Steps between C-alpha positions, in 0.01 A plus 500: 500500500486127443650357183372170377720262306273509196500880463846598374395809303578758764827367638700796369261746666527312828881509484482875437274551801732289717791721392309811604418342836864399553607859561746596652680166440679576173612142444146363522374782280758415233408131524127557451542766229727259312235230521236743371723598208576145386143373515340351192254789489718805548364750752607834354463695824775287654757668275404845628486379859841334494642828374361664815717255693804559277487881462647585843790264432561638152457868590701536819721218620577661836140520622427138411827381655427680826146368524572132424783258582776495237429139403136577418567838339769357270276210394201721420712762325666229287154376404399858417803546275423173326129583463568843349783368281756716675877491496656153511797644689271639770313170513817294552621743769168461682514121473850504651379735776204269564718188521742670740213624718330160483813330628517742795126458563528120506792514743309735730178298491669163552691640798166561673414129479825370644486382857 
């Protein structure tokens, strides 16, 4: 699908479709669903679709944590808590978990590039 500069009407739909195509990359899905939700013309199906991404993280933390790296799972679950207006305490715990995991992830990744 080619998008021309002059036709901006369907940008939110395109972002939604990109999110669907981004499976199983949960970070890209969250990125594109977020873009679909903040568009000028709100695409209502994006709200339902992003909940399909969030539900496994909200329902059973163990399954999501086993399937994805901790850094990604904590980030997406924190976004899910924020999106559903969940507990602030849970949100701050997830943010701390994400930052700790991010620090470990950065150290591991940068070690690969050292000569």
